[in-house]
C-alpha positions, 0 to 999 in steps of 0.5 A: 500500500503506497503511503502518500506524503502530501495532503490530498483533498477529501475527494481524493481520500474517498476515491482512494478508499473506494479503490483500495478494498483489501478483500471481501468476505472470508468464505470465498475461493482462495484465488480471489484473494491472491496476490498474483505477482510478488518479487518475481514469484507468481502462480502458473500452470505449464499444462502438465503440472497444474497451477504451481509456484513459479519465479522469473528474473525476466529472462526465458532461462530464468523463468522456472517452476520453483516446486511441484507442490501438488505433484503431477496434474494436481494444483497447489493453487498458491495464493496471497504471495507475500514477500518478507525478509528475503523470502516468500510466504504464501498459502498452497495445497499439497493435496494431502494437508489442504491449504496451509502456510508455506514459505520459499527462498526460490529453490525447490529445497527451500520451499516448504510448509511452515505449519499444518495449522489445521492438522490433517486434510482440512485447510486452515486457509491463511488470508490477509498476510501483512507485516507486524514488526518482525512477524507476519500477521494473518487470519487462519482456522485451526479447526478448534478456535475457528477463524482467528488472528495468527502470527508467524516468524517463518518457522513452525514453532513461531507460527501461533494463534495470537489471540482467541478473540471470539471463543467458539468454533466460528471464531472472530473472522478477522479480515481487511488486515492493514499495517499502519505505522506500528499497528495492524488494523483489522475487522473482527467480531468478538461475539459481543460488539459485532464486527468492529475495528480492532488493532494489534501490535503483534502481542496478545496483550496489544490486540484490542478493540479500537472502538465500538462504532455501532454500539451493540451486536450489529457491527459497523460493516467495516470495509475498504481499509487504506492508509493515508498520511499515517492514518487509517481510512475506512468505510463504516456505519455507526447506525445513524449516518449510514456508510460514511468515511471514517479515520483512526489513529488507533485510539478510541478518541481518534477514531471518528467519522470524517464527514457526514457526506450524505447528511442523515441516515443515507450512505455516501459510499 
């Protein structure tokens, strides 16, 4: 996400927010969340091996399949390619353990599953990978806590549930993860406040509800997160003004509606 250093008018902010959604609902096909190309890595099929992880340096001889993760004509379908710390994190399916978190250094030997989060053939569906300090935050379902917030340092031991925000099998369903400054903002439902704005600094203690924008169980229908000048901008509904443009600095006091553009209960965006 590009950080804009110059001040831009409200209309520019609106356009940026409208055009910069970070994904839709949690339960969609993984490929719809895919980052198609990251630091020369991409997903492709050569007609014999199915959709696998490839890499290119821009030359024909330097374009190659990194590893046949799902051997044969099976498809690993790598998605959410995320380059971090001189390596690649991504989700893929090896045909035995479902869609899980993988990493690669660009070699076949260095391409491996980080952890089988949802142990066995079921998928954990890692989504919304973003940096958070020295770690990477993402959402996943381990089959026990439901869809919750996880972190990884790229190792199996260092891949763990960050916080069980909503107890139970469904989980809090974190989405729209976006790093702004030293925080990662995301939407989540703790089972009490509805789907609202949360933030984390990468620790369980620092993972918290930022503000209950639409008080009660209904939630504020958060969507389309974007960073502008070190602030988070997003769409939300407080239950009175419809869907309008909001901003947050990570505090409850600093989370506010920018303007009631379409005055009253009707939405402007």
